[in-house]
N, C-alpha and C positions, 0 to 999 in steps of 0.2 A: 539188257540191266537200264534201267531207272536213273537215270540221271537225279539224284542224294542233293538240293544246297540248300537244304535250312531245317530246321525243327520240323515245324509241321509238314515237310512232307516222309519225315518215319513216322509224326504221326496220322496221318493219311493211309498211309501204307497199313502204316497193321489195324484202322479200321473197318478196312475194304477186305478182310479177309475176309469169305466167306461162303461154304460153314464156317465159324472157329473147330479146328480143335486146341487144346492148350494138352500144360503134360506136362508136370515138375519133377526135379529133377533135385540130387545136393547131392555135391563131389565134391570128394578129400583127395585134398596135392598134401603129397609124397617124396618126399627124394627118390622112391622106387618109380615113380608117375601118379595115377591118376584112378581112385577107383568114385564107381556111377553109383548110386540111389536112387531110385524110385520109389519111393511108399506108398502104400492109398489115401488118393487125398479126393475130395469131394471139388464136384464142376461149382460149387458154392465160393468155398475159399481159391480155388483154380480166378476166378473170378474177381474175387476179393482184391488178391491182389491185383491182376493185373490190372484193376481199375483205380488205386493205390496208386502202380505204376505208372499210365497213362497221365496220373493228376500232379504226378508232381516231369515228366517227363516234357508237359506242356506249359509249366510251368519255367522250364528253361525255355519255352519258342523265340524268345526274341535273344538268344542267343547267336554269336557268328557259327558258323559248319569249315574248318580250318584243318586244311594237312597236317595231319601225327606228327611231333614235334616234338622228339629223345632230352630235349636240352632241359626245353622251355615251354610252361605255357602258361595258359590267359584264364584265370578265373568261371570269364565269364564269356566261355569261351567253345564247343562241343567236339574233335576230333575224329578223325576219318584215317583210317588205314586197310585199307588190302585187307580183306584175309589174309593173302600169299602170303603178301610178308611176316604173318604169324606162324614159325615155323612149326607149331602148335597144334596151332591151331585145331586140328582133325581131329589129330590123336586127340583132345577132348570128346569133341565132336562120333567118332568112335565109343570113349569110351562110354556114350548117352545108353547107346543104341548096346549095349554092353550092360545095363544099368542091374541093380542088385535090386529085389525086391525090397527082402529085412534086413531094417536096424539094430534088427538080435546087438549086444553086444558090443554099439557103435556108440563115440560120450559124442557130443555135441558140438562138444569142441574141439574135437579131430576133422571140423567137417570143413570147409576153406571158403568155398561158395556156391550158391544154386542157379539154377537157371530156370527159366520158363519159356518152357517148348510153345512157342505158336505154331497153324498150320490152317492150311486148308485140310478139306478130307481128300482131296489126288497130289498132295504133298508139294505140289511147282507154289507156293510162299508159303515158305520154309523165317523162318522169325526166330535166333532167339535171343535172350535178355539175362545177360548176369547179371548176379552181382553180391558179397561177399560177406557172407550169414554178422550180423550180430552178435556176440557174445554174452557168459555173464558168467566166464573165466571166476575170476576170486571171491564169488557167491558163491556157482558149482562150487568151487574145496578149500574156499577159509567161511563160509556161512553157509544161508541157505534163505530159499522166497515162502513169501505166505500170500497166505487172502486172503479179506472179509467172509466169513459161511454163516448168515444165524446170527449177529454181532458175535461173532467167536472170531477170538485170528489163526487160521491154522498154520499149518506145515506145510510145502508142495515136497513129498515124497522122489520127485524124475524132475533132473534136467533138463534147463529149458534151453530155446533157441530164435529168435528177432528174426521176426521178419519185418524189416521197418520201409514197405516199399516206396522203394525208391532206387535208379537203371545208376549201374557204374558204368556199360560196355552192351548196345545196344545190337546185333547186328541180322543183318539182312542188304539182299542182294550182292553178298561176297565181298561186301562193307564192313571194318569193326564199326559204329560212333562211340564213338568216350568222351565220360559224359564226368569223370572222376580220373584224373590221368595216374593218378598214382596203382591205381587198379588193371587199368590195364600188367605188370609186372608181377601184384601183388596175386592174378589167376592164372597166364601164359607165364609159361616159360624164356621169360624176355635178355636173365640177364646169361643166356647161355647165348641166343644168340646174339645180346649186346657184344659177345665178348668173342665169337665168330667174328663180325662183320669187322668189329674195330681189326681183329689180324688180320682179314683181307687188304683194310683199309693205310696198317704197315706197311704190307707187303710190297701197296704200290709207294711207299713213299720210300722206302729202304732202294726201291731201283732207282729212284735218284741222285742217290748218294747227297745228298746234301744236309745230311742231319749230321755231327760225327755228335760219337757214340751212343750211335742209332740205338745196339743192343741197349742198354740199361734204359734208353728212351726207350721202350718199347719191353720187356720187360714198364717200367714205372707207367707207362698207362693202361697196359694191359688190368694194374692192381689196383687201378681207382675205377669207379663204377660210373662216375661221371665223365669222367674222362673215356670210358668204352664208350658212352651214348655218342660224343663229340664227332667220337669216330663214324660210329655210325647213321650221323643225316651226314656227314661230309661226303664218306661213301657213296651214299644215295646224289646227290650231289655231284660228281662224276667231273663238268666242265670246271668247278672249282678243286677239286679235285688234281685231273690232272693236271690243272694249267699255277699251283701251287710250288715255288721255291722258280720256277722256271726262269725265272726273272729276277738276279738279287740284284740292281737296278733302283725297284722301287718297297723294295727289301733294306736294304738300308738305308733308305731314305725314313720308312717309316720307323726303325729303331732310331734314327737323332730325332727322330716329331718328336715319338711317343719316351723318347729318354731311356727304353728296353736295353736290360741287365742281357746281355746277349754280347759275344764278341764272334764274333768273322772271322777262317779261321781258313788256308786250304791245304787241305790231303793232298799225298806222293804227285796223281793227277793233274793237280797246278785249277781244282778243282776248286769256289769258293765253299762252305759249309759255317749253319751255321751250327757254336760250340755249346753243348745238351755242356749244365749239369746234371750231375749223377746226382736222382734223389734231391732237387730243385725245385717242389712244385711252382712257387714263383716262376720261377725259367721255360721248366716248362710250359702253364698257361699263358706262355705268354710265346712261345714258338710254338703253339698251336691254334694261338689272336693271331697270328700269326698268316698257317698256310691256310685255315678259313676267310683271310678276307678279310675281319673280325672289327680291325681299325678301318676310320674317317675325322672325316674332319666337315660341320657343316656350312649349303649351300649358303649360307647366309649374315650366319656372325661369326662363324670362323670358329665353333669349338671344339673341339679332340673328346670324340668320345669308340666308343666300345664295343657293336652289337649285342648285345648278347642272344638276340634270338638264333644272329647265322652257328 
């Protein structure tokens, strides 16, 4: 596995593929799964798309490369995530292998994203470039496109799909490099994955018996996508989750220092618990921030704050 430390490393690997073979796929994402189409395209067209994408990626060459954070991201960074952390990544690749040639009867508006597959002849090097389609749904349904030809304005009689030359995600060497944070959710079935990972994290928290009204706490967590993402990140940081709420001394100190509206009670076994107020969003977030160890006091000016990136 190659150690990709910068965007330039990504560019270098793509440009080193020789001889280069390309294939263009359009993919429809629906509730039932993915359907892939691979219409006939010229090499010149595929080369033009790749040139546009490389030009875009080179403009991002100075961006930081950092680990994917489902909770928050920086606009001037490219995130990476191992593909084995994207549970349905292999489903998408399998769909490409069984793609349909004909697009007859398929509306461009139903196509979710396209994939430009780069490889060498031996297929030892494989790069997948993902980009969500640019759609013209409003004009396709309530207007029309036209063109000037011989000083005459004519109507197009077919729907269009846009190829803009940007890249949302580039997958190579077992890693997904994410140029557009929201695209990971749009292209892959991350919502289902967030829900599953959040449930795993909540199972560990429940075993601690440190949150009263836990069933309500669990239901409210699982009904909020942002909270699911927070718990997914928490599950990936085992030390933070394992140590959460083990010592109520610092917990009490944090509640007092930050004047948090959280009561501490004792259960039948005499164990101290955070008393969750069902369906109270502020109370829920405060408890999560305690679990995440997100509250801090700066070392110089002693400023109080909450680490949003945790």
